[in-house]
N, C-alpha and C positions, 0 to 999 in steps of 0.2 A: 432369312430370321432377320429380324432387325439389329443392326450394328453387327452384322458376320459379314465380309467379304468374302469369306472362301466358300465353295461349293459347297454341298450336301454330298456325303459319301454315300448315303444309306438312305434308303425310303422303306418303310414297313407298309404292308397293305392288310388288309382282312386276308387276303388268300395267300399272302406270302409275301418274305421280302423283295424288294427290288434294291439290288447294291450295284451302284456305277462302277462300271469295268475301263479300262481303257482301250479294248476290242472294240471298233465297229462292227453296224450292222448292216452289210452290204447285200443284194441281189434277194431281199429277202421278197419283195414282190416283182412281180414280173414288170418291165418298165411299158409293155404295150397296154397295160391299164387305164394309165397316163394319156395316150392315145387312142383307146377305142372310141367310135363312133357308136352309140345304141340308136339301134331303130327305136320309130313313134312307140312306144307304150311301154318296151324293157324299163325304163326308170323305175316305173310303177310296178313293176315284176317285181323287181328288185329291192325295193321297201317292202313290199308285200313277204319274200321272201325272208328279208332280216328281220322282219316281223316277227318270223316261226321260230326264231332260235332263243333257246333256252340260256338265255344270261346267268339264271342262276345256277350254274351245274360249273363246284369250284373249278374240268379242261375248256369248256368255251371261253369261260373267264379268261383264263389263263392266255388261251390262245388270242381271244379278243385285244388283250392288256400288249402282247407281243406285239399286233399288227398296228395298235395304237401310238404304240411307242417307235416303231419302225419308220412308218411313214412319215414320222416329226424327226426323224435324224438323232434320236436319241439311244444313248448307249444304255444299254441295262443287262441285266442276269435275273429272270427270274425263276429261276433253279430248273433244276435235269426233269421236272413235272409237277403236276398241281397238286399243289399240298395246303392243308390249313396251317399255316406259322403259329399256330398253338398246341395242335396235337404232331402235328410233321414237320415239325421246326427243321429247316433244309441246311440253315444255320448256326448250327448252337455255338460255332467258337466264334462267331464275329462279333466283333468290337468296332464300334464306330468312331469317327471322329464327331460328324454331324448325323442326326434321323430327321428328317421332316416327314411329319403323315398324318392323313386324314381320316382315320378309322372310322366304321360305322358306327355312327352314335348309340348308344344303350340297346345293345345288341343282343339277344334273351338266347340263342341257341349256340353257345359258344362252348360250353361247357363238357368235360370229358371226364370220367371216374379217373382216367391215365392222370390227370392235372393236379390230383391230389399230391400234396406236398412235394410240388414242382418246384426247383431252385429258383423259379423267378419270383417266384411270392417271398422276396424278403422283409414287405413291410405289412404283409398279413393276407390270408388266402383271399382272392375277390369273389362276389359274391354271384352264386351260379346263373342266376339271372342276368347279372349284368356284365360286360365286359370293360366297361369303364376303365376301372382299376385292377384291370388284367391288363390292357392296352398299354397304362403307364408305368405299370411296373417292368413287361416285356421289354419297353423301350430304353427304362434305364439299364435292365440286363445287358442291353448289347451297346451301352457305351463304351468307350473306353473311358479309364479313370481321368482322363480332360476333357472327355466329351460332350456335347449337349445338343439336346432333341426337343423339339416343337413339335407341338401335337393339338392335333383340332379335336375339342369336345363339345356337348351339350353343356349348356349352362349350369342344368344341375349338379354336373361334379365336382363344382366347385364348393357347395353346400351338403350334399346329401348324406344323410347319415344313417340309412337302410342297410339293414342288413351289415355288412362289415365296413362299409366305406368309410365310415366316420373314424373308425379306429386305422384303417389303414392314412387316410389322411393325415390323421395326428402324427403318426409314425417318419411316416415325410416329409413335415414341415419341421418335426423334432432332429429329424435326420440331417435337414438343409440343404434338401436335394432338389426343393423346389425356389427356381432363381426369380420368376417370373410369370403373372398373370397380368392378362390382356381379355378385357369386355369386348367383343366385337357387338357392330349394328346388326339389329334384324335386317332381314330380307335380302341375306347377301348370298343365300345359295341357291341356285332354280330348282334343286328336287327337296329341299326341306325350308319349310316357317321357321323351323325351332332355333331359337339364340341359340347361337356359340363363342367360345372362348378360345384363347390359346394358351395352354401350357408349356412353360419352358423349363425343364429339368437340367441338373448337372450331377456327374458323380461326385466332383469335390468342388468347393467352390474355390476360385482363386481372387477373387476380390467381393467386397461385402460380405462378407462372412456373418451370418447372424440376422441378413436383411433380405426381405423381399419386396421387389417392386411391381408396384399395382400400375396398371393404364385403364383409364376408362374410355374407350374409345367409342363407345354406343352411341354419341351424338356427331362424331367425324363423317359420318357416311352423306354422300351424296346420291339423289332419287335420280337414277336416269331412266324408269318408268314408274308405272303407278305400283309394279308391285316388287320392282328390285333397286336395289341400291347398291353403290359401288365404293369404294375409299379410293380417292384420287392419289396421284403419285405423290402429290404434297401432303399429303395427311400421311402416306407409308414414310415420306422421309422424315416426316416431325416426329412419328414414332422411332425408326430408327435411330435419328439422331438424339432421342430420349434414352434409349436402351443404351447405347454408344457414352453418352455422359454418364449415366449411371454407372456404369463397368468402368469407367475409367481409362476406357480408352485413349490412343494417342490423337491427339488432335480434334477429339469429340467436343472440347468445351467442356465447362461446368455443370454438374448437373444442379438442379434446383427443384423443388416440389410447388406444382401447379395446383393450387385448387380447383377440384371438379375432375382435373387431368390424367395427374399422375402422382404418386407419394411412394417413398421409400418407408417402409415401415420394419419393425424392429420382430424378430417370433417371439419378444412378452409380449407385446400388444396383441401379435396374432393368436398368441392363446387367451389372450382375457375376451375376446370374441369367437371362443369357442373351435379354432381353427379353420373357422369359413375364410375362403380364400377368394370374393366374392369384391372386386375391386371398386365399386360403386360405397361398401363401407368402409373402404380408408381414405379414397380421395376427396373426398366432403364435396362441398358446392361450389360450383364457379364463382367464383368474385365477377360481381358486375361493376362495370367503371361508371360512376358520378361525375357527371362534369357538373363544373360550379355553376354557367349559366341555366343548365337543365333545373338544378336543385334550387336556384334563385326564382327562377318563371315557377317551380311548384308552390315554393314555399307562396308567393305572390296570391297565387290561385287561391292556395286552401286558404292563408289568411281573410281574402275575399269572402270567399264561401262562408268561412267561419262567423265572420260578420254579419252577411246576410241573415246566417241563421242564430246568431244571438238576438239579432233587432226582429225578427220574427218571433222567438220566444219571449220578448216583452211585450209584443203586443198582445200575446194570447196570454199573458199574465195579466194584462188590465182588461181583457175581455174577461176572464174568468171572476175579477173580482165586482165587475160591473152586473155579472149574472147573479154573484153570492148578495150582492148588496141590496139587488132587486126583490130577491127572497129573504132581506132581513139578517143577513149576516155578513157582518163585517171583521177583517182582519189587517 
C-alpha cells in the first residue's frame, strides 16, 4: 500500500479471508517433490492432469491457494474449511489493521437471500447483480477503527450509478471513508484487459479530513511486451511518496498538487461532480514545458509562413482585379 511501511495483516479473497499469523507452515509438501526425476513424457501427462482440475469449486480453490502460499513460504490462515466469505464468513469478529485485496471484478453470482439486511451494508444494500460495492463495504466492516483497506476494482466502480451503487458511493464519500483513488494503466493484468483502479478506504481519517487524494497513473506504465504493461519501481515509489506527503507522514516532504498526476480535492467539489471518483476528472491536464528557444524558433517559423501566405494573398487579389477589369468591372 503506497506510503505504508507496515505489512498487511489481512487479505480478503472471493473464497474467504486470508489472515496473516505468526505460525509458519512446515512440512506441507514432501521434500522429495523437489528432487524427483521425471521420466520422459511424465511432465506432459502432469500438465494434462492438472488441466482437468475443476478450479471453480469454492474445496479445489481452497487447497490450491494453500499449496500456492505454502510453496512460497507465506504464512496464512484460510479458515477451517472452504467457504464463501459473503454467505459463510469464518471471521465475523476480525478487525484488521490493514486489508489488501484483489476481488473478482463485477462478479454477478454472489448474492444469497441470507444477505438481506446484513450488518455489513452500512452505506446501502449492494445490487444483487454486482458485488463491487459489497466488497467495499465488506472490507470496511472488517477494519479496526484506525484500519485502512486497499482494494482493486474495475474502473466502472468509480462512476457507476446502476441499481444502488451510486447511492452507496454518495454515502461513503459523505461519511469520509474514501481516502485515496488511483486510476491504473491498462494491460497490467494477465487475465483481464478491463481497466482497473485502486480504492483506499479508512474507518476514521486522522489527517486530511474532508479531502480525497486523486492520482491518475494511467500514463505511468511501461510496455514490457505488445500486450503487457507494468509500473516500474520508480513509478511505484513516486506514487507512494505522493501519498505519504499528502498524509503528512514523518520525513515525507511537502505535498503539492501536480496537474495531470495528483490533486487533493474537497468533498464539496466531489459533490459538485455528482460524487464521481474518477481521478481524471479532478487532476486536470498535464503541464507542458515550453522552452524559450523553442518558442522563439516556432514564432519565427510561423511569422515566415504568415508572410508567405500574405504575399500569396496579395497576388491573388491582383489577379482577381485583372480578371474583373477584363470583364468591364472595376472596384
